[in-house]
N, C-alpha and C positions, 0 to 999 in steps of 0.2 A: 757861604764862602764868601770871598773879597773879589769884590770887581776890581777891574783893571785900574789904572791911575786916570784914564781919560773918561770914565764912566761906563754907562751901559747904553747900548743900542739896540733896538728891537727891528730885526728884520723882516720887512713887511709892512705894508700899510691899509691891509684888509682887516675885515671883521674882528678876527682872532687878534691881529696887531694891537688894535683900537681897545680891546678888552684889555689886553695885558698892558697896555700904556694908562689906562685909567685907574687899572688895580694897584700898580705900581709906580703911581706918577711922578715921585720925585727923582729929579735926576735922569730920566730917560728919554729918548730920542728915537724917531721911527727911520728908517731908510727904505726907498722902493729901489726896484730892479734898476741896474746900471749906477746907481750913487756911489761915491767912493766911501769905503769903511775905514776910519782911521785906525792903524796898527794898534794904538795904545789902547784901545776900547774892548769892555767885554760884550758877547753877544747873547742874545735871546732870540730864539725862534718865533716869528710872528705869523706863522700861517700852520694849517692843519693837514695840508697834502702832504702824504709820506714821502713821494718821490722828491718833493723839493725839499723837504726837511732832510734828506738823506743827503742829497747833491750837496746841501749848502754846509753841513757838518763837514763832508769830504773837502770842499771848497776852502773852508776857513780854517779847518783845524780843529779837533776835538776839544783841545785844552781851550779854547777862547769862550766857551758857552759856560754860561752859570745858571744857577738855580734860580727859580721865580716861585716862592712858597707865598702865598698869601697869609697875612695875620689873623684872619679867620679862621683859618684850615685846623683840625684838629688832628695831631698826628700822634700816635702812641710812641712813647719813649722807646720801645723794643722794634718799631718799624724801621726799614733799613732801604734807602735809596741809592741809584746810580747817579750818573754825572746828568746834571742840568734838567731836573723834571721841574715841569709847569704844574702846580699844586694850587687851584683856584679858591677862590671865595666861598667858603662854607663845606669844604670837602670833609670826609672822615675818613682817616686811615688808620686802622684798628691794628691790635697788638699783632706781632709776627709779620705782618706784611712786608713784602719784598718787592720794591719797583725797579725797574732796569734803566737804563740810560735814556735819556730822551723822551720819557714818559708824559704825556699829558693827561691830568685827570682833571677835569672840567667842573664848571661851577656845581656845587652840591652834591656831587657825586661821592659813593660811599664804596669804600674797599674793606671788607669785612678781614676777619683776624685770619692769618696764615695763608693768606692769598700770595701769588707770585704773578706779576704784571711784567712780560716781558718788554725789551729794547724797542723804543720808538711806537709802543703800544698807544692808542687815543681812547681815553675812557671819557663818554660823551656826557652831556651835562644830566643830572639827576639820575644817572645809572647805579645800578646797585650789582655790586660782585659779592656774592655771598661766600663763607667760611671755607675756605682750602682749594677755592676756585683756581683756575690756572689760565693765564690771556697771554698767550705766546707772543713772541715778537711781532711788530708790524701789524698786530690785529686791530680792527675798529670795532669799538662798540659804540652804538648809537645812543642818542639822548631818551633817558628814562626806561633804557633796557634793565631786565635784571637776569644775572647768571646764579643760578640755582649751586648750592653748595658741591665742591669738588667735580664740578663739570671741567671739560678742559676746551678752552677756544685755541685752534690750531693757527698757526704763523700765518698772516697775511688774510685771516678769515673776517668777515663782516657780520656783525650783527644789527639789523634794523631797530630803527627808533621803535621804542616801545614792546619789543620782544621781550618774550619769557623764554630762557634757554633751559631746557631740562634734561637734553641728551648731550653728548661731547660734539662739538662742531669740527670737522676735518679741515685741514688748513686748505685756505684759498675759498673757502665755500660761503655764500651769502646765505644767512638764514633770516626769516621774518615771521612774524605771526606770534599767538600765544596758543599752542605751544608752537615755539620757534620752526620753522622746516625749511628745508634747502629750496634756494630759488634759482643759484646759478652758481658755476666755479668760478673765480676771478681771480685766482692767484696769480700773481707775476713774479719773477725771481727779480728781487732787487739788488741782488749781489752782495747784501749786507751779512754776510755769513760767518763774520768773528768781530768781537769787539775791539773798538778803536783805541782802547785806553784803560782807565781806571777799573779797578775791581766795584763791585756793588759794595757801600760801605753801610 
């Protein structure tokens, strides 16, 4: 995807923004809260917090955001993704995988064949999503977690770091452990009920 004529700006200055800036160093700058964003620049979300990401996409407009795909990521030719994914260093995205809009696939994570990852989902560093699993929109998969084949992680669910998911996880439920078991219900309606733009490509 081509950037706007004014270059690319990473929104945020926290840890995730700094990782993005280092991964994609050439021509990037970072802006913090309250700083003016020039109209002629493309944007990358530099934070992991779901509600902040949703708010900023609404505030700045869906079409201003661009893909951030690291050159060391291995992506199957048959994989597809929507608007502005962040696919970080050393990730693997296998045959037939489909990623929605504004998905983050963090460092060293693996998305196996025919998986579906919903809009605004977060896949943590080193996480493994095995064949034909579904991670619904706004779900969060913690670092080094494993989701076994054909499992469904419901909308807004949270899978704790290192968890091994052997059963489906209901929307909004937090699971932890091996095997992963429920700890609490955390789902909050974000109001993001329909796509804001392009179809998944």
